[in-house]
C-alpha positions as CSV (number, residue, x, y, z in Angstrom):
1,M,18.6,19.7,2.8
2,T,22.0,21.2,2.9
3,G,24.7,21.9,1.1
4,V,24.7,24.3,-1.9
5,Y,21.2,25.0,-1.6
6,A,21.4,26.5,1.9
7,V,23.9,28.8,0.7
8,R,22.1,29.5,-2.8
9,G,18.8,30.0,-1.1
10,D,16.9,28.1,-4.1
11,E,16.3,24.3,-2.3
12,P,13.0,23.0,-4.0
13,I,10.2,22.3,-1.5
14,F,8.1,21.1,-4.6
15,V,8.6,18.3,-7.2
16,V,6.4,19.6,-10.3
17,E,5.1,17.2,-12.8
18,E,2.6,18.2,-15.5
19,L,0.3,15.8,-16.7
20,S,-1.5,17.6,-19.4
21,D,-4.1,20.2,-18.0
22,V,-3.1,19.1,-14.5
23,L,0.1,20.7,-12.6
24,I,1.1,18.2,-10.0
25,L,3.6,19.6,-6.9
26,K,4.4,16.9,-4.9
27,L,6.0,18.6,-1.3
28,V,9.3,17.3,-0.3
29,A,9.2,15.0,2.8
30,D,10.1,18.1,5.3
31,P,9.6,21.5,3.6
32,A,9.5,23.1,7.0
33,L,13.4,22.2,7.4
34,S,14.1,24.6,4.0
35,N,15.2,28.4,4.8
36,Y,13.0,31.3,4.5
37,R,15.2,32.6,1.4
38,S,14.1,28.8,-0.5
39,K,10.7,29.4,0.2
40,Q,10.6,33.0,-1.0
41,F,12.3,31.4,-4.0
42,E,9.8,28.7,-4.8
43,Y,6.9,30.8,-4.1
44,N,8.2,33.1,-7.0
45,R,8.8,30.2,-9.4
46,M,5.8,28.7,-8.5
47,M,3.5,31.4,-9.1
48,K,5.1,32.0,-12.6
49,I,4.3,28.6,-13.4
50,V,0.6,28.7,-12.1
51,G,0.4,32.2,-14.1
52,E,0.9,30.0,-17.2
53,P,-2.9,29.9,-19.4
54,D,-2.0,26.0,-19.7
55,V,-2.3,25.6,-16.0
56,N,-6.1,24.5,-15.6
57,H,-6.1,22.3,-12.2
58,L,-3.5,22.0,-9.5
59,L,-3.3,19.1,-7.5
60,F,-1.0,19.0,-4.1
61,D,0.4,15.7,-3.5
62,F,1.8,15.1,0.1
63,V,2.5,11.3,-0.6
64,D,6.2,11.9,0.5
65,C,5.6,14.5,3.0
66,V,5.5,14.1,6.6
67,N,5.7,17.8,8.4
68,V,4.4,21.4,6.7
69,D,4.9,24.9,8.5
70,S,3.2,28.2,8.3
71,V,5.1,29.5,5.4
72,T,4.7,26.4,3.4
73,M,1.0,26.5,3.9
74,G,1.1,30.2,2.9
75,I,2.4,28.9,-0.6
76,V,0.0,26.6,-1.2
77,I,-2.8,28.9,-0.3
78,A,-1.4,31.4,-2.3
79,L,-1.0,29.2,-5.2
80,T,-4.9,27.9,-4.8
81,L,-5.9,31.3,-4.6
82,R,-4.4,32.4,-7.8
83,L,-5.5,29.4,-9.9
84,E,-9.0,30.0,-8.2
85,E,-8.6,33.7,-9.6
86,S,-8.4,32.3,-13.1
87,G,-11.3,29.8,-13.1
88,G,-9.1,26.6,-12.3
89,G,-9.5,24.0,-9.5
90,S,-7.1,22.5,-7.1
91,A,-7.0,19.4,-4.7
92,M,-4.9,17.3,-2.4
93,C,-4.3,14.0,-1.9
94,C,-2.3,11.1,0.2
95,C,-2.0,13.1,3.0
96,G,-2.2,11.3,6.1
97,G,-4.6,11.6,9.0
98,E,-2.1,13.7,11.3
99,L,-0.7,15.9,8.6
100,K,-4.4,16.9,7.4
101,E,-5.1,17.8,10.6
102,L,-2.0,20.3,10.7
103,V,-2.8,21.5,7.0
104,A,-6.8,22.2,7.9
105,R,-5.5,24.2,11.7
106,L,-2.7,26.3,9.2
107,N,-5.5,27.0,6.9
108,A,-7.8,27.9,9.5
109,Q,-5.4,30.3,10.9
110,E,-5.5,32.7,7.6
111,P,-7.5,35.7,7.0
112,F,-11.3,34.7,6.0
113,G,-10.2,36.1,2.5
114,R,-6.9,34.1,2.4
115,R,-8.5,30.8,3.1
116,A,-8.7,28.1,1.0
117,T,-10.8,24.7,0.4
118,W,-9.4,21.6,-1.0
119,I,-11.1,18.3,-1.9
120,H,-8.8,15.8,-0.2
121,Y,-8.4,12.6,-2.1
122,P,-6.7,9.1,-1.0
123,T,-4.6,8.7,-4.3
124,R,-3.4,10.7,-7.0
125,R,-5.6,8.8,-9.7
126,H,-9.0,10.1,-7.8
127,A,-7.7,13.6,-7.5
128,I,-6.9,13.9,-11.2
129,E,-9.9,12.1,-12.2
130,A,-11.9,14.2,-9.9
131,L,-10.3,17.8,-11.3
132,R,-10.7,16.5,-14.7
133,S,-14.6,15.9,-14.5
134,N,-14.9,19.2,-12.4
135,V,-16.5,17.4,-9.4
136,N,-13.5,19.1,-7.4
C-alpha cells in the first residue's frame, strides 16, 4: 500500500474483527510490503487490544495473506505470547501450504523462549469452535 499510509507510518497490516470472546486478526495480502514504522504502529495498537481483559481467544486469519516477513511474524508471535500469559488461547486458519511452511520457518528462527505454537485450522469456523471449546 502506498499514499497517505506510507507518509504517516500507520498502514494497517491486520483487519480486526471481534466475535464475542474471539479476537480475529486477518492479515492483509502482503504485510511484507508495509514499512517498518507502520509495523511498529500496528504492534502497539494490537498489544493494547490483546491486553484488554475481555480478549480470551486470538485467531490469526491468513485467508487473504500471500506473504509474511520476519517482522510481521515477530508481531504475531508477541501477540500470541502476550495472550498466553493471561491464560488465553490462539490459533491460525486458512494458511496455504507454502505460507504455512514460511510461518513455521520464521517461528523456528526465534529463540526457544520466544517461539509460539498454534494449531492450524482449515476454516475460520473450525478454529473458532476449537478455541471456544478449549481443544486448542
